[in-house]
C-alpha positions as CSV (number, residue, x, y, z in Angstrom):
1,M,5.3,8.4,-6.3
2,H,8.0,6.1,-6.8
3,L,8.6,5.8,-10.6
4,A,11.1,5.8,-12.6
5,K,9.4,8.4,-15.2
6,G,10.7,10.8,-13.0
7,K,7.3,11.8,-10.7
8,K,8.1,12.7,-7.2
9,V,9.2,9.6,-4.7
10,I,6.8,9.1,-1.2
11,R,7.1,7.9,0.9
12,I,4.7,5.7,3.6
13,N,3.7,8.9,6.5
14,W,4.0,5.0,9.5
15,D,2.5,8.2,11.8
16,E,-0.4,9.4,9.8
17,Y,-1.3,5.5,9.2
18,K,-1.2,4.7,13.0
19,V,-4.1,7.8,12.9
20,H,-5.8,6.2,10.4
21,K,-5.7,3.0,11.6
22,K,-7.4,3.7,15.0
23,Y,-10.9,4.8,12.7
24,S,-10.6,1.9,11.0
25,H,-12.6,-1.1,11.0
26,R,-10.8,-3.3,9.6
27,D,-8.8,-5.4,11.3
28,D,-5.7,-6.5,9.2
29,N,-2.6,-4.4,9.1
30,F,-2.2,-4.7,5.3
31,E,-5.7,-3.8,4.7
32,I,-5.7,-1.3,6.7
33,L,-2.7,0.4,5.0
34,L,-4.2,-0.1,1.4
35,D,-7.3,1.9,2.8
36,F,-4.8,4.7,3.7
37,M,-2.2,4.4,0.5
38,K,-6.0,5.4,-1.2
39,S,-7.4,7.7,1.3
40,Y,-4.4,9.8,2.0
41,Y,-2.5,9.3,-1.5
42,N,-5.6,9.4,-3.3
43,M,-4.0,6.4,-5.3
44,S,-6.2,4.0,-7.7
45,S,-3.7,2.4,-9.7
46,P,-2.4,-0.9,-8.3
47,M,0.8,-0.8,-10.1
48,D,1.3,2.2,-8.1
49,I,0.2,0.6,-5.2
50,Y,2.4,-2.0,-5.2
51,D,5.8,0.4,-6.2
52,L,5.3,2.6,-3.0
53,L,4.7,-0.9,-1.0
54,R,8.2,-2.4,-2.0
55,S,9.9,0.6,-1.8
56,D,9.1,0.4,2.0
57,E,11.2,-2.2,4.3
58,I,7.9,-3.3,7.1
59,A,5.6,-3.5,3.4
60,Q,7.5,-5.7,1.5
61,M,6.8,-7.8,4.6
62,M,3.6,-7.7,4.0
63,L,3.3,-8.4,0.7
64,E,5.6,-11.1,1.2
65,K,3.1,-13.1,3.9
66,R,0.9,-13.0,1.6
67,D,3.1,-14.3,-1.6
68,I,2.1,-10.9,-3.4
69,T,5.6,-10.4,-6.1
70,D,4.1,-8.3,-8.7
71,A,1.5,-5.6,-9.5
72,E,-1.3,-8.6,-10.7
73,G,-0.8,-10.0,-7.6
74,L,-2.2,-6.7,-5.8
75,E,-5.0,-6.3,-8.1
76,N,-5.9,-9.6,-7.3
77,Y,-5.7,-9.1,-4.2
78,L,-7.5,-5.9,-3.7
79,Y,-10.1,-7.5,-6.5
80,K,-10.8,-9.9,-3.2
81,L,-11.7,-7.2,-1.0
């Protein structure tokens, strides 16, 4: 994971995301991405998810579009899903 604690760096696999998207019942690309990260990377921590999203240019734009500026903002967004 993309954490400062020396853990392995993960990059979003956009090809796998596209496969996941085909079978998703959601319409919003960001919500699909969050579901993908939870299932493909087995991530549940908003902080870990946020760190990974911030490390990717496309995902960063998705965060900015929704005015999510930190892990707490992402946690609030996830709670509403």
